[in-house]
C-alpha positions as CSV (number, residue, x, y, z in Angstrom):
1,M,0.0,0.0,0.0
2,A,1.5,3.4,-1.0
3,W,1.9,5.9,1.6
4,K,-0.8,8.4,1.9
5,P,0.2,11.5,3.7
6,T,-3.2,11.7,5.4
7,M,-3.0,11.0,9.1
8,K,-5.3,9.7,11.7
9,P,-4.7,11.5,15.0
10,T,-4.1,9.2,18.0
11,A,-7.1,8.6,20.3
12,L,-5.6,10.9,22.8
13,I,-5.3,13.8,20.1
14,A,-8.6,13.1,18.8
15,A,-10.3,12.9,22.1
16,T,-8.6,16.3,23.0
17,L,-9.8,18.0,20.0
18,I,-13.3,16.6,20.3
19,A,-13.6,17.5,23.9
20,L,-12.2,21.0,23.3
21,S,-14.7,21.6,20.4
22,A,-17.6,20.7,22.5
23,T,-16.6,22.8,25.5
24,A,-14.1,25.5,24.5
25,P,-15.1,29.0,23.5
26,A,-14.3,29.4,19.8
27,A,-12.7,33.0,20.3
28,L,-9.7,33.6,22.3
29,A,-11.3,36.7,23.6
30,Q,-13.5,34.5,25.8
31,E,-10.5,32.7,27.3
32,T,-9.8,33.5,31.0
33,T,-6.2,33.0,31.9
34,A,-4.4,34.3,34.9
35,A,-2.4,37.5,34.1
36,A,1.4,37.3,34.1
37,P,3.6,39.0,36.8
38,A,4.6,42.5,35.6
39,G,7.7,42.6,33.4
40,R,7.6,38.8,32.7
41,W,7.4,38.0,29.0
42,T,4.6,35.8,28.2
43,G,5.2,34.7,24.8
44,L,4.0,35.3,21.3
45,P,0.4,36.2,20.7
46,V,-1.7,33.4,19.2
47,A,-2.6,35.6,16.3
48,E,0.8,36.0,15.4
49,I,1.5,32.3,15.5
50,T,-1.5,31.5,13.5
51,G,-0.6,34.3,11.0
52,R,2.9,32.7,10.6
53,L,1.5,29.4,10.0
54,T,-0.8,30.9,7.3
55,A,1.9,32.6,5.8
56,A,3.8,29.2,5.4
57,G,0.8,28.2,3.4
58,L,-0.9,26.0,6.0
59,T,-4.6,26.0,6.9
60,V,-5.3,26.6,10.5
61,S,-8.4,25.9,12.4
62,E,-10.0,28.1,14.8
63,P,-8.1,28.1,18.4
64,Q,-9.6,25.7,20.9
65,T,-8.5,26.4,24.4
66,S,-8.3,24.1,27.6
67,G,-6.8,26.0,30.7
68,D,-3.6,27.5,29.8
69,R,-3.2,25.6,26.5
70,I,-4.4,26.5,23.1
71,Y,-5.0,23.8,20.3
72,L,-4.6,24.6,16.6
73,R,-5.6,21.9,14.1
74,V,-3.2,22.6,10.9
75,D,-3.9,21.1,7.4
76,D,-0.8,21.0,5.3
77,G,-2.1,19.7,2.2
78,P,-3.0,16.3,2.8
79,L,-1.1,16.1,6.1
80,R,-3.0,17.1,9.3
81,W,-1.4,17.7,12.5
82,V,-1.8,19.7,15.8
83,L,0.0,22.6,17.2
84,T,-0.4,22.8,21.1
85,L,0.4,26.1,22.5
86,F,1.6,25.8,26.1
87,S,1.7,28.3,29.3
88,C,-0.5,30.7,27.6
89,T,-1.5,34.0,29.4
90,N,-3.8,36.6,27.9
91,G,-3.5,35.0,24.5
92,A,0.2,34.9,24.5
93,C,2.3,31.6,24.6
94,P,6.0,31.0,25.1
95,D,6.3,27.4,23.8
96,V,4.6,25.1,21.3
97,Q,4.5,21.5,20.5
98,F,4.0,19.9,17.0
99,T,2.2,16.5,17.1
100,A,1.3,14.2,14.3
101,A,0.2,10.6,14.2
102,F,0.6,8.0,11.3
103,T,-0.4,4.3,10.8
104,G,1.0,1.9,8.4
105,P,2.5,-1.5,8.1
106,Q,5.9,-0.4,9.6
107,A,4.4,1.5,12.6
108,N,6.0,-0.6,15.2
109,E,8.5,-0.1,18.1
110,A,11.4,-1.4,16.3
111,V,11.0,0.7,13.2
112,I,10.1,3.8,15.2
113,G,13.2,3.3,17.4
114,R,15.6,3.1,14.4
115,W,14.0,6.3,13.1
116,N,14.5,8.1,16.4
117,G,18.2,6.9,16.5
118,E,18.8,8.4,13.2
119,R,17.0,11.8,13.6
120,R,17.4,14.9,15.8
121,F,14.8,17.3,17.0
122,V,11.4,15.5,16.1
123,K,10.9,12.4,18.3
124,A,8.4,9.6,17.6
125,F,6.9,7.0,20.0
126,Y,4.7,4.0,19.4
127,A,1.1,4.1,20.4
128,A,-0.4,0.9,20.8
129,P,-4.1,0.2,19.7
130,E,-6.6,1.1,22.6
131,D,-7.3,-2.1,24.6
132,G,-10.0,-4.3,22.6
133,S,-9.2,-2.4,19.5
134,T,-8.3,-4.3,16.3
135,G,-6.9,-1.1,14.8
136,P,-3.4,-0.6,14.1
137,G,-0.6,0.9,16.2
138,Q,0.6,4.4,15.4
139,A,3.7,6.2,15.1
140,V,3.2,9.7,17.0
141,A,5.7,12.3,16.2
142,Q,6.3,15.4,18.7
143,Y,8.6,18.5,18.4
144,D,8.8,21.0,21.2
145,V,9.9,24.5,20.5
146,L,10.7,27.3,23.1
147,L,9.9,30.7,21.9
148,N,12.3,33.6,22.7
149,E,11.5,37.3,23.6
150,G,12.3,39.5,20.8
151,G,12.3,36.9,18.0
152,G,8.8,37.6,16.8
153,A,7.0,35.1,14.8
154,A,9.8,34.7,12.2
155,Q,11.5,32.5,14.8
156,L,8.8,29.9,14.0
157,D,10.0,29.6,10.3
158,D,12.9,27.1,10.8
159,P,10.8,24.8,13.3
160,I,7.9,24.8,10.7
161,Q,10.3,23.7,8.1
162,V,12.0,21.0,10.1
163,W,8.8,19.8,11.4
164,R,7.2,19.5,7.8
165,S,10.1,17.7,6.5
166,L,10.4,15.1,9.4
167,A,6.8,14.5,9.8
168,I,6.6,13.6,6.1
169,D,9.7,11.4,6.6
170,L,8.1,9.6,9.5
171,G,4.9,8.9,7.5
172,R,6.8,7.5,4.6
173,T,8.9,5.4,7.0
174,V,6.0,3.7,8.6
175,S,3.9,3.3,5.3
176,P,6.5,3.1,2.6
177,Q,5.5,3.6,-0.9
178,Q,5.2,0.4,-3.0
179,P,6.6,0.1,-6.6
């Protein structure tokens, strides 16, 4: 079976997004988070992060919130992933995590372990099927990025490119193209 770059999120990612869409306000203006101490950098505004993703040619869903986290579903052509914004205060977030999940015939602990040993920055782990499920296991990739004060949204450009490249690579690794 040829690799298809569409991904099915893990049960955890899917459950999180479903729960958020059912309970979270659609607009960030409705988000209530604690104010940061005076003089402390709180991160990039969500609108700047979303704008940078869009400028990179990505389609970004409306932000969904849960506590101090904001979730963005991102469509990258046929590739779908989630960007989680952490430690958010008043609509600004100092760190992000890219997450994607892939299924395929090579989505197993050995293949994913070798992939991790040969790569840097993006790490993958094996997610076993839910108990009682006959579905396949998944390769889940994650990439954490700390944002820096004064770097603006342009500091996301390199991480976005690293992420896109390695996420596609993992997808092809666990579901290689057949001749």
